[in-house]
OpenMM code with the backbone's topology and positions (N, CA, C; nanometers):
from openmm import Vec3, app, unit

residues = "VAL GLY PHE LEU ASP ILE THR ALA ALA SER GLY THR THR PRO THR LEU ASP ALA ALA ILE GLN ASP SER PRO ASP GLY THR LYS TRP PHE PRO LEU VAL THR TYR SER GLN VAL THR THR GLY GLY GLN ALA VAL LYS ARG TYR GLY THR ASP PHE TYR THR PHE GLY ARG TYR LEU ARG ALA ILE GLY THR ILE GLY GLY THR THR PRO SER PHE THR PHE SER LEU LYS VAL HIS ILE ARG ARG".split()
positions = [
    Vec3(9.4766, 9.7662, 10.9807),
    Vec3(9.4254, 9.8706, 10.8712),
    Vec3(9.4543, 9.9943, 10.8535),
    Vec3(9.4617, 10.0707, 10.7519),
    Vec3(9.4991, 10.2240, 10.7596),
    Vec3(9.3570, 10.2948, 10.7183),
    Vec3(9.3660, 10.4237, 10.8067),
    Vec3(9.2493, 10.5013, 10.7847),
    Vec3(9.2982, 10.6440, 10.7211),
    Vec3(9.2544, 10.6582, 10.5995),
    Vec3(9.3044, 10.8166, 10.5934),
    Vec3(9.1768, 10.9013, 10.5846),
    Vec3(9.1686, 10.9968, 10.6454),
    Vec3(9.0345, 11.0890, 10.6327),
    Vec3(9.0666, 11.2202, 10.6175),
    Vec3(9.0087, 11.2985, 10.4951),
    Vec3(9.0368, 11.4181, 10.4373),
    Vec3(8.9314, 11.4716, 10.4998),
    Vec3(8.9360, 11.6073, 10.5937),
    Vec3(8.8429, 11.6720, 10.5967),
    Vec3(8.7918, 11.7933, 10.5073),
    Vec3(8.8981, 11.8496, 10.4785),
    Vec3(8.9540, 11.9927, 10.3670),
    Vec3(9.0287, 11.9748, 10.2712),
    Vec3(9.0054, 12.0462, 10.1584),
    Vec3(9.0865, 12.0499, 10.0570),
    Vec3(9.0812, 12.2214, 10.0014),
    Vec3(9.1999, 12.2949, 9.9660),
    Vec3(9.1312, 12.3945, 9.8962),
    Vec3(9.2895, 12.4440, 9.7978),
    Vec3(9.2708, 12.5364, 9.7266),
    Vec3(9.3764, 12.5903, 9.6396),
    Vec3(9.3703, 12.5004, 9.4893),
    Vec3(9.4436, 12.5848, 9.4410),
    Vec3(9.4386, 12.4959, 9.2351),
    Vec3(9.4897, 12.4045, 9.2344),
    Vec3(9.4044, 12.2746, 9.1588),
    Vec3(9.4634, 12.1610, 9.1379),
    Vec3(9.5368, 12.1032, 9.2728),
    Vec3(9.4687, 12.0917, 9.3800),
    Vec3(9.5497, 12.0129, 9.5016),
    Vec3(9.5671, 11.8797, 9.5001),
    Vec3(9.6726, 11.8225, 9.5194),
    Vec3(9.6682, 11.6515, 9.5546),
    Vec3(9.7616, 11.6231, 9.6792),
    Vec3(9.7445, 11.4746, 9.7029),
    Vec3(9.7774, 11.4596, 9.8245),
    Vec3(9.7888, 11.2811, 9.7844),
    Vec3(9.9450, 11.2860, 9.8105),
    Vec3(9.9730, 11.1296, 9.7998),
    Vec3(10.0079, 11.0581, 9.9335),
    Vec3(9.9629, 10.9878, 10.0143),
    Vec3(9.9477, 10.9428, 10.1393),
    Vec3(10.0043, 10.7774, 10.1305),
    Vec3(10.0968, 10.7902, 10.2629),
    Vec3(10.1343, 10.6408, 10.2351),
    Vec3(10.1409, 10.5934, 10.4421),
    Vec3(10.1631, 10.4724, 10.4597),
    Vec3(10.2010, 10.4393, 10.6038),
    Vec3(10.3188, 10.3595, 10.5419),
    Vec3(10.4204, 10.3712, 10.6191),
    Vec3(10.5851, 10.2933, 10.5619),
    Vec3(10.5677, 10.2477, 10.6971),
    Vec3(10.7258, 10.1090, 10.6719),
    Vec3(10.7621, 10.0618, 10.8083),
    Vec3(10.9043, 10.0304, 10.7725),
    Vec3(11.0077, 10.0133, 10.8847),
    Vec3(11.1420, 10.0374, 10.8961),
    Vec3(11.1743, 9.9513, 11.0180),
    Vec3(11.2892, 9.8669, 10.9467),
    Vec3(11.3313, 9.7792, 11.0800),
    Vec3(11.4289, 9.8337, 11.1423),
    Vec3(11.4660, 9.9831, 11.1161),
    Vec3(11.5750, 10.0645, 11.1880),
    Vec3(11.5586, 10.2408, 11.1946),
    Vec3(11.4414, 10.2356, 11.1325),
    Vec3(11.4241, 10.3979, 11.1753),
    Vec3(11.5157, 10.4407, 11.0305),
    Vec3(11.5957, 10.4212, 10.9685),
    Vec3(11.6547, 10.4811, 10.8524),
    Vec3(11.5663, 10.4524, 10.7076),
    Vec3(11.5862, 10.3181, 10.6925),
    Vec3(11.5140, 10.2890, 10.5362),
    Vec3(11.3881, 10.2476, 10.5709),
    Vec3(11.3209, 10.3126, 10.4621),
    Vec3(11.1454, 10.2992, 10.4804),
    Vec3(11.0852, 10.2574, 10.4015),
    Vec3(11.0154, 10.1630, 10.4014),
    Vec3(10.9133, 10.0448, 10.3093),
    Vec3(10.7701, 10.0890, 10.2847),
    Vec3(10.7090, 10.1006, 10.1863),
    Vec3(10.5770, 10.1156, 10.1713),
    Vec3(10.5020, 9.9949, 10.2291),
    Vec3(10.3896, 9.9912, 10.3424),
    Vec3(10.3395, 9.9270, 10.4023),
    Vec3(10.1645, 9.9088, 10.3222),
    Vec3(10.0919, 10.0474, 10.3027),
    Vec3(9.9662, 10.0771, 10.2933),
    Vec3(10.0088, 10.1977, 10.2065),
    Vec3(9.9992, 10.2025, 10.0481),
    Vec3(10.0182, 10.3434, 10.0081),
    Vec3(9.8055, 10.3554, 9.9556),
    Vec3(9.8070, 10.4824, 9.9640),
    Vec3(9.6345, 10.5320, 9.9399),
    Vec3(9.6671, 10.6097, 9.7471),
    Vec3(9.5625, 10.5922, 9.6721),
    Vec3(9.5328, 10.6624, 9.5349),
    Vec3(9.5654, 10.8402, 9.5541),
    Vec3(9.6129, 10.8892, 9.4770),
    Vec3(9.6191, 11.0299, 9.5017),
    Vec3(9.4547, 11.1118, 9.4958),
    Vec3(9.4400, 11.1930, 9.6075),
    Vec3(9.3232, 11.2509, 9.6801),
    Vec3(9.3524, 11.3946, 9.6404),
    Vec3(9.2434, 11.4366, 9.5368),
    Vec3(9.2192, 11.5530, 9.4975),
    Vec3(9.1173, 11.6659, 9.5717),
    Vec3(9.0044, 11.6090, 9.6381),
    Vec3(8.9433, 11.6904, 9.7006),
    Vec3(8.9313, 11.6252, 9.8452),
    Vec3(8.8243, 11.7438, 9.9523),
    Vec3(8.7951, 11.7100, 10.0743),
    Vec3(8.6810, 11.6101, 10.1064),
    Vec3(8.6097, 11.5894, 10.2042),
    Vec3(8.5233, 11.4813, 10.2324),
    Vec3(8.5393, 11.3749, 10.2336),
    Vec3(8.6366, 11.2682, 10.2073),
    Vec3(8.6683, 11.1634, 10.1955),
    Vec3(8.7162, 11.1053, 10.2924),
    Vec3(8.7116, 10.9780, 10.3118),
    Vec3(8.7442, 10.8538, 10.3899),
    Vec3(8.8026, 10.7618, 10.3460),
    Vec3(8.9021, 10.7241, 10.3595),
    Vec3(8.9516, 10.5610, 10.2779),
    Vec3(8.9955, 10.4767, 10.4036),
    Vec3(8.9479, 10.3536, 10.3827),
    Vec3(8.9860, 10.2452, 10.4606),
    Vec3(9.0764, 10.1303, 10.3104),
    Vec3(9.2144, 10.1022, 10.4217),
    Vec3(9.2577, 10.0147, 10.3091),
    Vec3(9.3403, 9.8820, 10.4159),
    Vec3(9.3179, 9.7877, 10.3388),
    Vec3(9.4056, 9.6908, 10.4499),
    Vec3(9.4895, 9.6418, 10.3565),
    Vec3(9.5884, 9.6267, 10.4470),
    Vec3(9.7611, 9.6023, 10.4285),
    Vec3(9.7522, 9.4347, 10.3956),
    Vec3(9.8132, 9.3789, 10.3320),
    Vec3(9.8343, 9.2525, 10.3403),
    Vec3(9.9496, 9.1939, 10.3910),
    Vec3(10.0376, 9.2674, 10.4582),
    Vec3(10.1299, 9.2401, 10.5294),
    Vec3(10.1256, 9.3022, 10.6438),
    Vec3(10.0672, 9.3195, 10.7285),
    Vec3(10.0929, 9.3883, 10.8083),
    Vec3(10.1588, 9.3018, 10.9346),
    Vec3(10.1561, 9.1788, 10.9325),
    Vec3(10.1891, 9.1180, 11.0480),
    Vec3(10.3108, 9.0576, 11.0222),
    Vec3(10.3879, 9.1492, 10.9337),
    Vec3(10.5385, 9.1178, 10.9061),
    Vec3(10.5929, 9.2558, 10.9002),
    Vec3(10.5428, 9.3384, 10.9585),
    Vec3(10.5674, 9.5145, 10.9978),
    Vec3(10.7171, 9.5256, 11.0797),
    Vec3(10.7798, 9.6208, 11.0102),
    Vec3(10.9307, 9.6284, 11.0860),
    Vec3(10.8841, 9.6916, 11.2566),
    Vec3(10.9899, 9.7155, 11.2872),
    Vec3(10.9723, 9.7869, 11.4177),
    Vec3(10.8994, 9.9160, 11.4496),
    Vec3(10.9421, 10.0036, 11.3711),
    Vec3(10.8994, 10.1395, 11.3324),
    Vec3(10.7858, 10.1345, 11.2354),
    Vec3(10.6811, 10.2281, 11.2709),
    Vec3(10.5982, 10.2939, 11.1588),
    Vec3(10.5845, 10.4097, 11.1669),
    Vec3(10.5504, 10.5079, 11.0511),
    Vec3(10.5183, 10.6007, 11.0194),
    Vec3(10.4295, 10.6422, 10.9066),
    Vec3(10.3551, 10.7660, 10.9502),
    Vec3(10.2173, 10.8009, 10.8064),
    Vec3(10.3135, 10.9455, 10.7605),
    Vec3(10.2792, 10.9369, 10.6309),
    Vec3(10.3400, 10.9921, 10.5590),
    Vec3(10.2444, 11.1076, 10.4413),
    Vec3(10.2492, 11.2144, 10.4250),
    Vec3(10.2009, 11.2583, 10.3163),
    Vec3(10.2449, 11.4068, 10.2610),
    Vec3(10.2664, 11.3837, 10.0654),
    Vec3(10.3361, 11.4613, 10.0111),
    Vec3(10.1720, 11.5663, 9.9235),
    Vec3(10.1914, 11.6714, 9.9305),
    Vec3(10.0803, 11.7562, 9.9168),
    Vec3(10.1520, 11.8587, 9.7745),
    Vec3(10.0612, 11.8748, 9.6885),
    Vec3(10.1183, 11.9004, 9.5496),
    Vec3(10.0019, 12.0115, 9.4959),
    Vec3(10.0434, 12.0739, 9.3947),
    Vec3(9.9559, 12.1663, 9.3692),
    Vec3(9.9996, 12.3347, 9.3656),
    Vec3(9.9006, 12.4073, 9.3046),
    Vec3(9.9086, 12.5892, 9.3492),
    Vec3(9.8610, 12.5949, 9.4790),
    Vec3(9.9005, 12.7048, 9.5600),
    Vec3(9.8798, 12.7066, 9.6840),
    Vec3(9.7737, 12.5993, 9.7930),
    Vec3(9.8198, 12.4582, 9.7639),
    Vec3(9.7531, 12.3444, 9.8110),
    Vec3(9.7273, 12.3693, 9.9602),
    Vec3(9.6244, 12.3252, 10.0096),
    Vec3(9.6299, 12.2973, 10.1103),
    Vec3(9.5008, 12.1784, 10.1763),
    Vec3(9.5588, 12.1084, 10.2738),
    Vec3(9.4540, 11.9845, 10.3013),
    Vec3(9.4695, 11.9476, 10.4360),
    Vec3(9.3891, 11.9069, 10.4916),
    Vec3(9.3041, 11.8856, 10.6490),
    Vec3(9.3008, 11.7716, 10.6409),
    Vec3(9.3929, 11.6543, 10.6935),
    Vec3(9.3659, 11.5060, 10.6950),
    Vec3(9.4085, 11.4525, 10.8303),
    Vec3(9.4022, 11.3721, 10.8592),
    Vec3(9.4763, 11.2885, 10.9195),
    Vec3(9.4993, 11.1067, 10.8407),
    Vec3(9.5867, 11.0399, 10.9004),
    Vec3(9.6094, 10.9222, 10.9008),
    Vec3(9.6508, 10.8490, 10.9803),
    Vec3(9.5974, 10.7386, 11.0236),
    Vec3(9.6020, 10.6542, 11.1136),
    Vec3(9.6001, 10.4985, 11.1103),
    Vec3(9.6834, 10.3843, 11.1725),
    Vec3(9.7158, 10.2448, 11.1739),
    Vec3(9.6105, 10.2388, 11.2949),
    Vec3(9.5508, 10.1070, 11.2668),
    Vec3(9.5222, 10.0367, 11.4019),
    Vec3(9.5336, 9.8705, 11.3766),
    Vec3(9.6427, 9.8725, 11.4532),
    Vec3(9.6890, 9.7497, 11.5097),
    Vec3(9.6147, 9.6416, 11.5856),
    Vec3(9.5800, 9.4975, 11.5112),
    Vec3(9.5041, 9.4217, 11.6190),
    Vec3(9.6411, 9.2871, 11.6174),
    Vec3(9.6197, 9.2492, 11.7671),
    Vec3(9.7343, 9.1242, 11.7403),
    Vec3(9.6454, 8.9936, 11.8118),
] * unit.nanometer
topology = app.Topology()
chain = topology.addChain("A")
for resn in residues:
    res = topology.addResidue(resn, chain)
    for name in ("N", "CA", "C"):
        topology.addAtom(name, app.Element.getBySymbol(name[0]), res)
């Protein structure tokens, strides 16, 4: 399960694209969970990955921020259950 929690957003038309990726070698990355683009704070999104049982050795969370003087406060977490 991936959790995206946005506590604040500011700027002119701020955008946040977030994803959780996996990699077999730490060099080539593949999307595991992607989130719809976020434009405001105060949102929490839970997303279930369909192939979490086959993820690679490495995981990372990424966020790409856009807009004019944008700012986001957010956390992106993964919960893995064996």
